[in-house]
N, C-alpha and C positions, 0 to 999 in steps of 0.2 A: 504494500500500500504506500503510495507516494504521500509524503507528509510535508511537502513544501508549503509556504505561506499561500493560502487560498486568496487572501486579499491582494497580495503582490501579483499573483498570476492574473487575477481578474483585472487589476489596474493596468498591468503591462499589456495584456491582450486588448483591452478597450482602447488604450492610448495608441497602440499600433494600428488598430482599425481607423481611429480618428486621423492619424498621420496620413494613411493611405487616402482616406476620403478628402482631407484638406489638400493634399498634394494634387489630387485629381481636379478639385475645384479651382485651385490656384492656376494650374496649367490651362484649364478650359477658359477661365476668365481672362488670363493674359493673352492667350492666342486670339480669343474673340476681340479683345481690345485692340491688339495690334492689327488684326485684319480690318477692323472698322476704321482705324486711323489711316491705314494705307488705302483703303477704299475711298475715304474722303479726299486724300491727297490726289489720287488718280482722277476723281471727279473734278477737282480744281484744275488739273492739267487739261482735261477735256474741255472744261468751260473756257480756260484761257486760250486754247487752240481755236475754239469757235469764235471768240472775240477777235483774235488775230486775223482769222480768215475773213471776218466781216468788216474789218477796219480797212479803209482805203490807204494805199501807200502814201508815204510822205510824213508830214509832221505828226499826224495822228498815230501813225504806227510807232514812232519814237516815244510818244507820250505813253502809249499802251505798254511798250517794253519796259519803260521806267516804272510804271505802276506795278507791273507784274514782278519786277525785280524786288521792289519793296515788299511784296507778298512772299518772297523766297522762291520765285519761279524764274529761272534763267531761260532765255530764248536764243537759239543759234539759227540764223537765217543764212541759207546757202542758195544764191541765185542759180537758176537753170533755165534751159530753153523749153518752151512749151512742147509738150508731146502731142503727136498726132492722135486722132481719135482711136486709131487701132494700135498705137505703139505702147501706151501706158494705161494701166487700170485707173491711175489717179485721174487722168483726164476724163475718162468715161464716168468715173464716180463723182466728178465735180467736187474734189476736195476730200476724199476718203482718208480716214485716220488709221495709221498702222498701230498694232498693239503696243502698249507700253512695256518697257523692259525694266525689270527690278534687279538692280545690282546690290552690292553690299552696303552702299551708302547713298545711292541716288535712285530716283524713280524717273525714267526717261520715256517721253512720248514723241514719236516721229510722225510728221504729217507732210504730205505733198499737196501743195496748192494747185489750182487749175492751171496757173501760168508756169508750172514746173518748179516753182520755188520750194525748196525743202526747208521745213521748219522743225527744229528739235527743241522740245520743251523739257526741262528737268527740274527736279526739286529734291532737296536733301532729306534723308531719313533720320538725321541726327536728332531732331526734335522728337520724333516718334520713339526712337530708341531711348532717349532720356526719360520720356514720360512712362515708357514701359518699365524701365528699371525702377523708377520711383514707385509705380504701381506695385511692382513685384516686392519691393522692400516693405511697403505698407501691408501687403497681403501676408508676408512672412511674419511681420510683427504681430498682426492680428491673429494669425494662426498660432504663434507661440503663446500669446496671451490666452487664446481659447484652450490650448492644450493644458496650460497651467491651471486655468479655472476648472477644466474637466477633471484633471487629476485630483484637485481638492474635493470636487463634488463626488467623484468616484470613491475616494477614501471615506467620506462621510456616509455615502449611500451603502457601500459594502459593509462598513462598520455596523450600520443599523440592520442590514440584511443578515449579517453573520452573528448578530447578538444572540439568537436562539442557540447557535452552536456553542457560544460561550456559556450559556445557561446549562447546556448539557454537560459541559466539562466541569462547571462548578458543582452541579448536582451529583455527578459521578464521584467527585472528590469528597463531597460531604457523606455520600453513602459509604465510600471506602473508609472514611474516618469514623464510622459507627452509627451515623444517623440513617438507619435503614428505612425509616418511614418517609424519607424524602422522595418525591416524584416530580416529574415535569408537568403532568396534567395539562395537556394541550387543549386549547379552546375549540380547535377544529382538528379533525383527524383525516380530512379528505384532501389535504394539501401535502406537498413534499415534506416540509418540515413537520407538519402535524402527524403524518403517518410515521415519520422517524421517531418523534417523541412518544407516540403511542406504542410503537414497537419497543422502545427503550423501557417504558414503564412495564410492559408485559414481560420483558426479559428480566427486569429486576424483581417483579412479583414471582416469576417462576424460580429464580435463584433463591429468593427468600423462602419460598415454599420448600424447595429442595433442602435448604439448610435446616429448616425446622424439622423436616422429615428425617434428615440424617441425625439431628440431635435426639429426636424422639426414638429413632431406632437404636441409637447408642445407649440412651437411658433404659430402653426396654431390654436390650441385650444385657446391660449391666445388672438390672434387677433379676433377669432370668438366670444369669450365671450365679448371682448371689443366692437366689432361692434354690437353684439346683444343687449348689454345693452344700447348702444347709440341709436340704432333704436327703442328699446322698450321705452326709456325714453320720446321721443317726443309724441307718441300717448297717453301714460299714463298721461303725464302732461296735454295734451289737454283735455282728459276725466275728469281729476281731476278739471281743471279750469272751464269747462262747468258745472260740477255737483255742484261745490262750488258756482258758480254764480247763478244757479237755486235755490239752498237752501238759499243763503244769501239774494239775492235781490228779489226773487219771482217776476220776471218781468211779465208783461202782454203780451198778444198776440199783434202783431206778433213777438215780440222779444223773447218770450218764445218758440214759434215754431221754430225759427231759432236756438236757443241754443240747443233745443232737437234734431233737425236734425243734428247739428254739433256733438252732443254727440253720436248719433247713428252712424254717419259716422266714427268718430274716433274709436268707439268701434269695428266697422266692420273691419277697417284697422288693429287694434290691433289683432283681431281674425285671419285675414288672415296671419299676420306676425307670430303669434304663430303657426298657422297651417303649414306655410312654414318651420319654425324651426323644428317642429316635423317630417316633411317629410324628411328633411335632416338627422335627427337622424336615421329614419327608413331605409334610403337608404344606411347606412353603412353595411347592410347585404350583404353577398356574392352573392346572387341570388335573382331574383324577387320572390315576395310572392306567385304568381300564374303564371301558364304558359298555354297558349293556342295558337293555330294557328289562326291568324287573317289576314284579308286583309288590307294592308296599304291604298289602295285606298278607301275602305269603311270607314275606320276611318277618312280619310281626308274629305270625303263627309259629314259625320256626324258632324265634327267640323265646316264646312262651314255652314251647316244648323243651327247649334246652334248659330253661330255668326250672321247670318241673322235674326234669331228669336229674338235675344237680341238687334238687330238694332245697332250693333257696328259702322256701317257706312262704307264708301268706297266701291269700286267695287272689289268683290272677285270672282276669277275664278279658275277652276281646270282643269289641263291637265294631263291625265293618259294614259299610254300605256298598259292598261290591269291590271288584278289582280296581286298583289305582296304579296304573302303569307309570313308572318314573324311569329316567335314564341316568345311569351313573355306575359307580363301582359297587357291585353287590356286597362285597366284603366290608367296605367302608361304611355303607349305609346300615348293614347289620350291626356293625360295631356301635353305631349311635344308638340303635334300638336296645342292644344288650346293656349298654352303659346306663341308659335311662331306666331300664327295667330293674337292673341291680340296685341302683340308687333308690328307686321307689320301694322295692321290697325291703331294703335296709331301713328306710325311713318309716315304713308302715309297721314293721315288726312281725313276729310270727302270727299274730292274730289280726293283722291288718288286711286291707283289701286294696288291690291294684287293678286299675281299669285302663285298658288300651282301646283307643278308638281311631279308626281310619275313615276319613271322609275326603271328598274332592269337590272342586267346582270347575268352572270352565277352563281354568289354566293351572291350578295348583292342587297338589295332594297334601293332606295334613294327617300326621300321626301324633296323637296326644297320649301322654302317659300320666295318669292321675293317681295319687295315693291319698289315704286318710291319716297320714302321719302328722307331725307337728307343724309342717309347712315351712315356707321360706319367708322371712321378714321382708317387707317392702323395700327396705334399704339395701337388701342383699341380693335382690333379683337379678341385677346386672353384674354385680361384683363376683358372683359365684362362677361366672364364666372366665374369670381371670386365672392365670396359672397359679398353682399351689394354694388356692383358696379353699378352705374347708369350713363347713358350717359348725355350729356348736354341737356338743355331744348329743346324739339322737338323730342327727342328720346323716347325709351320705358320708362314707369314710373312704379312705384310700389315699393316693398320692396328691390329690387335688388337681390332677391334670385331665381327668376323664371328661368333664364338661367342656374344658377348653379345647380338647381334641375334637369332641363331638361338634361344637359350634364351627370349628375350623373346617371340618369335613362338610358340614351343611353349606357353608358359604362357598366352599370350593365347588359345590354342585349347583351354584346359583340359587341356593335357598337360604334358610336361616333356622336357628334354634332359639326359642324364647322360653322364659319362665313367666307364666301367666298369673294374673290375680284371680284367686278363687276364695270362696268363703271358708273352706276347710281343707287342710292338707296342702299339697303342692301339685301343680300341673305344668309339665313341660311339653311344648308343641314343636314338632319338626315340620317345617314347610319346604316342599320340593316342587319344582315345576313339573307338570305332566310331560310325558315323552312326546316329542314332535312326530311329524310324519315319518314313516319308516324309510322313505327314499332319501331323506335328508342325511341320516346317519349321524353318529357322534352325539355329543351332548348338545341339546337345543335349549333355547330360552324363548318360550312363547310369550306373546304380549301379556303384560301384567306380572310376569315372574319377577321375583326379587333377586337382588344381588347385593348383599351387604346388610347392615343393621336393619332390623324390623322392629317397630315399636311393639312392646309386649302388650298383650290384651287378651280378652277372652276369645277362645276359638270358635 
């Protein structure tokens, strides 16, 4: 990018154009003036020749020659013999005038009178040359003054025209100095400078948003690492303590069996936590790993059968209004349902009731999991989806990553997961867009489908 002075370039270019224009004007005026003066002088010579031809010879001719001499016209008379009618064109033309000859200093006009006398009239160009030189000097002085005035005006005009660029430079310097709220805010964006100022403001806004996002990501990563290290420290410490006790004390049964069981449990919890952390890392991908059309009601039935097979406890029932085909990763969607179902069974207790319901409308399928446990306080309905957040005793247990993973999966599928307001217990609702036309393939997003946070509310 060339960074020379724009004002200097504009000034030099404009003055150069003015010099060319003024030179052309001066040349045209000077040539026209000289041609006019010489034309007038030639006309005077023709008029003097006519007077000489019409004046009878004698004293009158001498007086005429003296008068013409005072006017700067010299006459040279050369007597000659009259020509016959067929011998000379001058006799037949009755005093025809030869063309005037222009020399470096004289204008000469030759004429042959009817009696054969040759008359040569001449006038000097010196006066014309002096007037032309004087005119040229005046024109050059006027042109120089015009160029000087134009340079001053161009400097002022370009200074005013380039003032917005100076504003851009000052605003950029203030932004670089820490005043990130500074903007140009053009009054019009349909002009060259206005569009540049608008693009500058958009660029600064985008940079500021990127900086905020980077800071938020850095803070989130810092909190995540701190929380992850805290969560990993406890099971690792428990595994280490149990292993050291077994190695150091070599206890007998049943103490040894209890320590080994505790060691196995702590190792299992540590494995689940590591698996959840890896799942969160994999969910940073922009789309599900695999996509297929699945029935949400069928996934709910399979999750209930698995829960009953593992004897999680509680009374689990399913209410469905028919098939609800969604498109996405079947394993990931099943993980959401299992997580919600396990949390609901843990919250409701052995004597509690858990109800699953599947419904759909024109564009979305909804799966709600409701229990009659202690419920989720209103202030915690959004916070429980953060990483490593657990409710008070009596609520869902685990690493505190299950709901965070479930919501991330839902939003990865262009849906959402919310905790709704209910009179008793708690209700979580999974929202997913219905599968699109089969020929489209892949994950689709029909009109009205959600992609991002959804306001919690009754289903």
